VOPAGU-2260 file (C-alpha; in pm, 1 decimal, decimal comma):
REM VOPAGU-2260
SITE   aa  ch    i         X         Y         Z
SITE  MET   A    0    -432,1    -205,6   -3232,4
SITE  GLU   A    1    -392,1     165,3   -3278,6
SITE  THR   A    2     -65,9     388,3   -3388,2
SITE  ALA   A    3      58,1     590,6   -3114,5
SITE  THR   A    4     323,6     829,9   -3155,3
SITE  ILE   A    5     580,2     916,5   -2875,6
SITE  ARG   A    6     881,0    1152,9   -2841,4
SITE  ILE   A    7    1175,6     998,7   -2671,5
SITE  PRO   A    8    1526,9    1076,7   -2687,4
SITE  GLU   A    9    1746,9     964,5   -2977,9
SITE  LYS   A   10    2013,5     787,5   -2758,9
SITE  LYS   A   11    1720,2     596,8   -2567,8
SITE  LYS   A   12    1564,6     499,7   -2890,5
SITE  ASN   A   13    1892,7     340,0   -2994,5
SITE  LEU   A   14    1940,4     167,6   -2669,7
SITE  LEU   A   15    1601,9      27,8   -2703,5
SITE  LYS   A   16    1650,3     -86,2   -3055,2
SITE  ALA   A   17    1998,7    -265,3   -2984,1
SITE  ALA   A   18    1813,3    -441,0   -2661,7
SITE  ALA   A   19    1540,7    -567,5   -2869,8
SITE  SER   A   20    1742,5    -679,0   -3153,6
SITE  LEU   A   21    1969,5    -867,5   -2909,2
SITE  GLU   A   22    1676,3   -1035,5   -2801,9
SITE  ASN   A   23    1544,5   -1104,6   -3196,2
SITE  ARG   A   24    1206,5    -879,2   -3063,1
SITE  LYS   A   25    1089,2    -577,8   -3250,2
SITE  MET   A   26    1068,3    -250,1   -3073,7
SITE  ASN   A   27     701,3    -265,0   -3074,8
SITE  ASP   A   28     689,1    -561,6   -2888,4
SITE  VAL   A   29     937,2    -465,3   -2583,6
SITE  VAL   A   30     758,4    -135,3   -2561,6
SITE  ILE   A   31     418,0    -284,9   -2520,2
SITE  GLU   A   32     544,5    -540,5   -2241,3
SITE  LEU   A   33     695,7    -226,4   -2053,4
SITE  ILE   A   34     388,8     -31,8   -2059,4
SITE  ASP   A   35     210,1    -351,2   -1932,0
SITE  GLU   A   36     444,7    -392,9   -1638,6
SITE  TYR   A   37     415,9     -44,8   -1578,2
SITE  ILE   A   38      54,5     -76,8   -1557,8
SITE  GLU   A   39      72,6    -361,2   -1337,0
SITE  ARG   A   40     310,6    -228,1   -1081,0
SITE  ARG   A   41      47,8      78,4   -1048,5
SITE  LYS   A   42    -299,0    -138,5   -1037,7
SITE  GLU   A   43    -322,5    -146,3    -654,8
SITE  THR   A   44    -268,7     221,2    -608,0
SITE  MET   A   45    -481,4     319,6    -905,3
SITE  GLU   A   46    -751,2      65,0    -738,4
SITE  LEU   A   47    -711,5     268,8    -415,2
SITE  LEU   A   48    -752,0     596,8    -537,7
SITE  ALA   A   49   -1056,4     517,8    -714,2
SITE  ILE   A   50   -1202,3     463,1    -351,6
SITE  PRO   A   51   -1422,3     825,5    -289,8
SITE  GLY   A   52   -1259,5    1053,2     -27,2
SITE  LEU   A   53    -936,0     775,1      51,9
SITE  LEU   A   54    -706,6    1021,2     -92,3
SITE  ARG   A   55    -809,6    1331,9     134,5
SITE  THR   A   56    -856,8    1095,4     443,1
SITE  VAL   A   57    -480,2     980,6     377,5
SITE  ARG   A   58    -378,4    1338,8     327,0
SITE  ALA   A   59    -548,0    1472,0     641,8
SITE  ALA   A   60    -405,2    1166,2     838,6
SITE  SER   A   61     -57,4    1251,0     758,2
SITE  ARG   A   62     -80,6    1630,4     842,8
SITE  GLU   A   63    -207,4    1543,3    1193,7
SITE  PHE   A   64     120,4    1276,7    1208,4
SITE  HIS   A   65     334,3    1576,8    1072,8
SITE  ALA   A   66     165,0    1775,3    1333,4
SITE  GLY   A   67     252,0    1555,2    1640,5
SITE  LYS   A   68    -136,3    1481,1    1668,8
SITE  GLY   A   69     -41,4    1092,3    1661,5
SITE  VAL   A   70    -139,2     838,7    1909,7
SITE  PRO   A   71      93,3     613,1    2089,0
SITE  LEU   A   72      79,3     250,5    1985,5
SITE  LYS   A   73     -37,3     132,8    2338,8
SITE  ASP   A   74    -307,5     368,2    2307,9
SITE  ALA   A   75    -429,7     222,3    1971,9
SITE  GLU   A   76    -372,2    -117,7    2072,6
SITE  ALA   A   77    -573,2     -83,8    2396,3
SITE  PHE   A   78    -861,8      86,1    2173,7
SITE  LEU   A   79    -876,7    -188,1    1920,4
SITE  ASP   A   80    -867,4    -431,7    2202,7
SITE  ARG   A   81   -1189,1    -292,0    2357,5
SITE  ARG   A   82   -1371,8    -278,6    2025,5
SITE  ILE   A   83   -1305,7    -619,6    1977,1
SITE  LEU   A   84   -1416,2    -712,8    2320,0
SITE  LYS   A   85   -1731,3    -493,8    2299,0
SITE  GLY   A   86   -1808,4    -674,2    1943,0
SITE  LEU   A   87   -1774,8   -1017,9    2162,0
SITE  SER   A   88   -2006,3    -885,5    2412,5
SITE  LYS   A   89   -2276,4    -814,4    2169,5
SITE  GLY   A   90   -2259,3   -1181,9    2035,8
SITE  SER   A   91   -2107,7   -1063,1    1683,9
SITE  ARG   A   92   -1845,2   -1295,0    1560,5
SITE  PRO   A   93   -1515,3   -1160,6    1599,7
SITE  VAL   A   94   -1290,8   -1007,1    1299,3
SITE  GLY   A   95    -971,8   -1091,1    1446,8
SITE  LYS   A   96    -858,3   -1237,0    1771,6
SITE  ALA   A   97    -755,2   -1043,5    2078,5
SITE  ARG   A   98    -428,4   -1024,0    2199,9
SITE  THR   A   99    -318,2   -1205,3    2495,1
SITE  ASN   A  100     -86,3   -1061,0    2750,6
SITE  THR   A  101     281,3   -1196,9    2709,8
SITE  ASN   A  102     418,4    -969,9    2986,5
SITE  THR   A  103     577,9    -779,5    2737,4
SITE  GLY   A  104     614,5    -420,6    2602,2
SITE  PRO   A  105     312,0    -152,8    2744,1
SITE  HIS   A  106     129,0    -421,3    2846,3
SITE  LYS   A  107     313,3    -573,0    3142,3
SITE  THR   A  108     150,7    -722,0    3463,0
SITE  ALA   A  109     191,3    -651,5    3811,2
SITE  ARG   A  110     344,6   -1012,0    3813,9
SITE  SER   A  111     613,4    -949,1    3554,0
SITE  THR   A  112     837,1    -749,0    3792,8
């Protein structure tokens, strides 16, 4: 294991020392555990950021959304439904399941008046 020097305010160092002492642990062990937890919480984000072009795409989508260029949910649902049905007509296996009409929301039928 290598040695690393970090600068932390004295008050935080004293609190860390006291907390470690209460648990009968070394400060080093507590710091290593905290670093491991920090990395684990950010692992998914780091994996996503490693995908080439993803961050650029997300930022562009965010700019479009804030500029009011979004697509209404009903239009997005209809688009996805058409893609699923188009895939089924070509004989491919469906990835998901097409939604069924429940006579609610924007997909109400004439019978649901």
